[in-house]
N, C-alpha and C positions, 0 to 999 in steps of 0.2 A: 348483489354486485356493488362495487364501490365506485363512486364518481369522484372526480378530481377535487382537490382542495379548493377552498374558496376562490371564486372568481369575482365577477361584478357583484355589487351589493344587491340587496333585495329590491326588485322593481316595484313601482307603485301599483302595477297591475296585479302583482302577487299579493301585496299588502291589502288591496281592496278586494280582489277577486276571490281569494280563498275564504275569508270570513263571510263574504256575500253569499258564496255557494253554500256554506254551512248554514247560515241563517235561512236561506231559501229552502233548504232541505228540511230544517226543523219546522218552518212555517207550513210546508206542505203536509208534514205529519199531523199537525193540529187541524189544518184545513180538511184533510181526509177524515179525521175523527169526527169533525162536525162542530166542535165547540171548545173554547179554551178551558172552560171550567171542567168539562167532561174529560178532556185529555189529561189535564194535570191532577185529576182526582185520584189517580192510581200511582203509588210510589215507583212502580217499575217503569212507567212511562216517563215520569220525572227523571228517573235514573238514565234513561236513554238520552234525554236532553243534556244532562250533566256530563255524561261521557263525551258527547260531541263537543261541548264547550271546552272541556279539558284538552281534547285533541287539537282544537283549532289553532292555538298559538304555536304548537309544535309544528303543525303542517305549514303555518305561515312563515315562521322565523327560521326553522331548522331544515328547510329544503330549498332546492333550486327551482321549485315550481316546474314549469314546462320548458326549461332551458334545453336547447338542442345541442349545446356544446359544439364540438368540432366535427362531429359525425352523428347523423341521426338516421335511424331505420324506421320507415313508416310502419305503423301497426297493420296487422291483418285487417283488411277492409271492413268486415262486419263488426269489428271490435267496438268501435265508437257507437254505432247505432244500438248495439246490444247493451253497452254500458249505460246509455241514456234510458233505454227501456228498464234496465235493472234498477236504476236510481229512482225513476218515476214509480215503478211498481212498489219498491220498498217504502218510498216517502208518502205515497198517496193511497195506493190500492190496499196495501196491508192494513193500515189503520181504518180505512173506510169499511172494509169487510169485517174487521174485528168489532167495530162499534155496532154493527148491524147483525152480528152473529151469522155471517155468511161463510159457510165451509170452514168453520173454525175447528181447531184441534181440541181434544179433551184435556183436562188437567187444571184449568182455572188458575188461581194465584200461584200455585206451586210451579206450574209451567212458566208463568210470566217471570217469576223471580229467578228460576233456573236460567231462563233466557237472558236475563240481565247480567247474570254472572258470566255466562258464555260470551255475551257481547263485550263486556268489559275486558275479558281476557283477550278477545280478538283485537280490541282497540289497543291494548298494550303491545301485542305482537305487531300491530300495524305501525305504531309510532316508534317502537324500539329501534328499527333500522334507521329511521329518520334521526333519532337522537345519537345513534352510533356514527352515522356517516355525516351528519350535519348538512352543510351546504353541498355536499357531494351527492345527495339523494335527489333524484329528479323523477317526475311522474311520466316521462316519455322515455322511449328506448333510445339511448344516446351514449356516445363516448365523449366525455368531457376532456378539456385540456389537461394534460398531465395524468390521465386516467391510469390507475393501477387497480389490481384486484384486491378486495378485502376478503380474507378467508378465515379470520379469527372471530372470537366471540360467538354470537348467535349464528353467524355465517359458517362457522365450523360444522354445524349440524344440518343446516338447510340453506340451499341457494336462494330461496325465495320466501323468507319468513314473513315479509309484508303481505304476500298473497295468502299465506296461512291465516293471517289476521283477518283479511277480508272475508275468507270463507267462514271463519268462526263467527264473525259479526253477522253474516247472513243467517247462520243457524240461530244466533241469538235473537235477531229480529223476528224470525219465523216463530220462535217460542213466545217472545214478549207480546206479539200481536196474533198469536194462536193461528197462524196461517198455514193451512194444509196445502194450499196452492204453492206457497213459497217452498215448502218441503219438496214438492214434486218438481219444482224448477231448479233445485240445487244441482242436479247433474248438468244442466245447461250452463249454470254459472261456472262450475268446475271446468267444463269444456272450453268456455270462453277464455278463462285465464290460462288454461293449458295451452291454447293457441298463442296467447300473449307471451308465455314463457318460451315457447318455441322460437318466436321472433327474437326475443332478447338473447337467448343462448346462441342462436345462429350468429348474431352480431358479435358476441363475445368470443366465440370460437374463431371467427374471421379476424378479430383484432388481436387475440392473445394466443391463438393456436394451441400448442401442446400444454402451455401453462394452464389454460382453462380446462382442457380435456383432463388433465391430471386432477384438477380440483373437482371436476364432475365425478370422477371415480371415487373420491374420498368423501363425498357429501351426498345427502339425499336432496331430491328436488324440493320436497315439501316436508315429509315426515320420515325420520330415520327408521329404517326397517320396514317401511310401508310403501313409500313412493318418493 
């Protein structure tokens, strides 16, 4: 979905908050593993850090952060608690279990490097909409001032490419940190974002009516020919 063209400039909360969140996430990865030297001893784990550092300026500069615009729709109530659990599990539990060989997947380095490739692809799909929409992209469900629908480019094929990116990143994390538990939790993650998409599309149908309904008929929700 497209948010309106640039409004107010980037707030100090966004400039400070987004990089701080990224650095806290990366710190928890290392803390979960147990040592700086041990974490950074493997190139795949170094790659995870590099991918996030590359994403950080895009998320900070090319989005509207949590701007609620002129109309905001509250998220499905369990979404935020589940998102916090999702983030903490990814950032701390996965590396903790990997470092101690607890319920890990087979595959060794081949699995880790495959996971890094998948994670990088997911990160690309995560930031692509941000680069496409610029300051029109927000992390909350909202209608911004002058809001129009964006149905070209990557949005021609999928209505929620950023969520595809998140799901791919989750698969990548599960592989890099050999987490069998993360694989089992993937349906929960999908369900969580499925409910988020329901909220977003309900707001857009209410705001744009037949224009958005027509777009829904012409595009996939996540993957053309699949869903």
